[in-house]
C-alpha positions in Angstrom: 167.3 -338.4 -94.0 166.4 -340.4 -96.9 165.6 -338.6 -100.2 163.2 -339.8 -102.6 164.8 -340.9 -105.9 162.3 -341.2 -108.7 164.5 -343.7 -110.5 164.3 -346.2 -107.6 160.7 -346.3 -107.6 159.0 -349.5 -108.7 157.1 -349.5 -111.8 154.3 -352.0 -112.6 153.4 -353.0 -115.9 149.8 -352.6 -115.5 149.0 -353.4 -119.1 150.4 -356.9 -118.9 149.0 -357.2 -115.5 145.5 -356.3 -117.0 145.8 -358.7 -119.7 146.5 -361.6 -117.5 143.5 -360.9 -115.2 141.2 -360.9 -118.4 142.8 -364.1 -119.9 142.5 -365.9 -116.6 139.1 -364.8 -116.3 138.2 -365.8 -119.7 139.7 -369.4 -119.1 137.3 -369.8 -116.3 134.5 -368.6 -118.3 133.5 -365.7 -116.2 132.0 -362.5 -117.3 133.5 -359.1 -116.2 130.2 -358.7 -114.1 130.5 -362.2 -112.5 134.2 -361.6 -111.4 133.2 -358.2 -110.3 130.5 -359.5 -108.0 132.7 -362.0 -106.4 135.3 -359.4 -105.7 132.7 -357.1 -104.5 134.1 -354.2 -106.8 132.2 -352.6 -109.9 132.5 -353.7 -113.3 133.8 -350.6 -114.4 136.7 -350.8 -111.8 137.6 -354.4 -113.0 137.3 -353.0 -116.5 140.0 -350.5 -115.7 142.1 -353.2 -114.3 141.9 -355.2 -117.4 142.8 -352.3 -119.4 145.8 -351.4 -117.4 144.4 -348.2 -116.1 144.1 -349.1 -112.5 145.5 -351.8 -110.0 143.7 -353.4 -107.1 144.4 -352.9 -103.6 146.5 -355.6 -101.8 143.3 -357.1 -100.3 141.7 -357.5 -103.7 144.9 -358.7 -105.6 144.8 -361.6 -103.3 141.3 -362.2 -103.8 141.8 -362.2 -107.6 144.7 -364.4 -107.3 142.8 -366.9 -105.5 139.6 -366.7 -107.7 141.4 -366.9 -111.0 143.8 -369.6 -109.8 146.9 -367.5 -110.7 150.1 -366.7 -108.8 151.1 -363.2 -107.8 154.6 -363.8 -109.6 152.9 -364.7 -112.7 150.9 -361.5 -112.6 154.0 -359.3 -111.8 156.5 -361.3 -113.8 156.7 -358.5 -116.7 157.3 -355.9 -114.0 160.3 -357.6 -112.3 163.8 -356.8 -113.4 164.5 -360.5 -113.5 168.6 -360.0 -113.1 169.7 -362.4 -110.6 172.9 -362.0 -108.5 175.1 -364.9 -108.7 178.2 -365.2 -106.7 181.2 -366.3 -108.5 182.4 -369.0 -106.3 180.1 -371.1 -104.0 181.9 -372.8 -101.0 180.6 -376.0 -99.1 181.6 -377.2 -95.9 183.0 -380.7 -95.7 179.8 -382.1 -94.3 177.8 -380.4 -97.3 180.0 -382.0 -99.9 179.5 -385.3 -98.3 175.8 -384.8 -98.7 175.9 -383.7 -102.3 178.2 -386.5 -103.1 175.8 -389.0 -101.6 173.0 -387.5 -103.7 175.0 -387.6 -106.8 175.8 -391.3 -106.3 172.0 -392.1 -105.7 171.2 -390.4 -108.7 174.0 -392.5 -110.7 172.6 -395.6 -109.3 169.2 -395.1 -110.3 170.3 -394.5 -113.9 172.5 -397.6 -113.8 169.4 -399.8 -113.1 
């Protein structure tokens, strides 16, 4: 049985999320009322999102992303840990090494021209 560990809980930076929504809306010249209408939500709810008090549902999140022409990774970038695991050693097969060698040679030839 899995026990819930609050330290492992995902936290979303709602303040940053809201600021990015507001900035994108303003760049498109939309009022809160206009965007709220397009999303079929209340202007008050959109205001709460932009102030960082609430988050939209997944469906509305995707609609927001599409309407505002911004990516989900941009919206949540400040909520990510951003620590990447990189292995110490990378091993390639002989075939992979041959392909990489050919790519490097092609790049070098382009610069030699």
